[in-house]
C-alpha positions in Angstrom: 85.3 -34.6 32.6 83.9 -34.6 29.2 80.8 -33.1 27.4 79.0 -32.4 24.8 77.2 -28.4 25.0 75.7 -26.1 22.6 78.0 -23.5 21.0 75.9 -20.8 23.5 77.7 -18.5 25.8 75.7 -19.3 29.3 76.0 -23.3 28.4 79.9 -23.0 28.7 80.0 -20.5 31.7 77.9 -22.5 33.4 79.6 -25.7 32.6 83.0 -23.9 32.9 81.9 -22.2 36.6 80.8 -25.8 37.0 84.2 -27.1 37.9 86.0 -27.1 40.8 90.3 -26.5 40.7 92.4 -25.1 38.5 91.0 -25.5 34.8 93.2 -25.8 31.7 91.7 -25.9 28.1 92.3 -26.5 24.7 90.9 -26.0 21.8 91.7 -26.4 18.4 91.6 -22.8 15.9 88.7 -22.0 14.1 85.9 -20.0 13.4 85.1 -20.0 16.7 88.2 -19.9 18.4 88.5 -15.8 18.9 84.8 -15.7 20.7 85.8 -18.9 22.9 88.9 -17.2 23.9 87.5 -14.5 24.8 84.8 -16.0 26.6 87.2 -18.5 28.7 90.7 -16.6 29.2 89.4 -14.6 32.7 87.6 -17.5 33.6 90.7 -20.7 33.3 94.1 -20.9 34.9 94.9 -21.9 31.4 93.7 -21.6 27.8 95.6 -23.2 24.7 94.3 -22.6 21.4 96.4 -25.0 19.0 97.0 -25.2 15.4 95.4 -28.9 14.4 97.8 -28.7 11.7 100.7 -29.2 13.4 99.6 -31.8 16.1 100.8 -35.2 14.5 98.8 -36.9 16.9 95.5 -35.7 15.7 96.3 -37.0 12.1 97.1 -40.7 13.2 94.1 -43.2 14.1 90.7 -42.9 13.7 89.1 -39.6 13.6 85.8 -38.1 15.2 85.2 -35.2 17.3 85.1 -37.7 21.3 88.7 -39.0 19.7 90.3 -35.8 19.1 89.0 -34.0 22.3 90.5 -37.1 24.4 93.9 -36.8 22.7 93.8 -32.9 22.6 93.0 -33.0 26.7 96.3 -35.9 27.0 98.4 -33.7 24.9 97.7 -30.5 27.0 98.0 -32.9 29.9 101.5 -33.2 28.9 102.6 -30.0 28.1 102.9 -30.9 24.6 101.1 -28.1 22.3 102.5 -25.0 21.3 99.7 -22.3 21.5 98.5 -20.9 18.1 96.3 -18.2 18.8 97.1 -15.3 21.7 93.9 -12.6 21.5 95.8 -10.4 19.0 92.5 -10.2 17.3 89.8 -10.1 19.5 86.3 -10.6 18.5 85.1 -7.7 20.8 87.1 -5.5 19.0 85.6 -6.7 15.9 82.1 -6.3 17.3 82.6 -3.2 18.3 84.1 -1.7 15.0 81.3 -3.3 13.5 78.7 -1.6 15.6 80.4 1.6 15.3 80.4 1.2 11.0 76.6 0.6 11.7 75.9 3.6 13.9 78.1 6.1 11.4 76.6 4.5 8.6 72.6 5.1 10.2 74.0 8.9 10.7 74.9 9.7 8.1 71.5 8.5 6.3 69.5 10.0 8.8 71.9 13.5 7.9 71.3 12.8 4.1 67.4 12.8 4.3 67.1 15.8 6.7 69.1 18.1 4.2 68.1 17.1 1.3 64.4 18.7 1.6 66.8 22.0 2.5 68.6 22.1 -0.5 65.4 21.0 -3.1 63.6 23.7 -1.6 66.4 26.1 -2.3 67.2 24.8 -5.7 63.8 25.7 -6.7 63.3 28.8 -5.9 67.0 29.4 -7.1 65.8 28.2 -10.4 62.5 30.0 -10.5 63.9 33.3 -11.2 67.4 33.0 -12.1 67.7 31.5 -15.2 67.8 33.8 -18.6 66.5 33.4 -21.8 69.2 31.1 -23.2 68.9 28.9 -19.9 72.0 29.6 -18.2 72.0 30.9 -14.7 72.9 34.3 -13.3 75.1 34.7 -10.6 74.5 38.3 -9.1 
């Protein structure tokens, strides 16, 4: 089976769930490979993310997405693809870290905005009555 589907989780999962039997999937390492790996790893029997530079068959002959997809499928079927990516750097982990960073930044900003008026009020009362004639602060 060969089809072109949008790069959306729902469309990819609909396509995968519509196929019966054990599903073997391969894709080239690239921008979306970590996201696709996380999306598909629990839903297919075998998932191979390969390095396109290591596949000599892909370098030869005409080039197009359809031709490259067919060649990758043939290499997967023949067992000639070696996994390049094993899910060590999960995209989900990066998303969680980015979300935590955003939350901490928001919390810090909110706290600073609450503390500023408190310190400003204290500073004005301290400065109003505790300066000497030469402008130095008197500490008692």
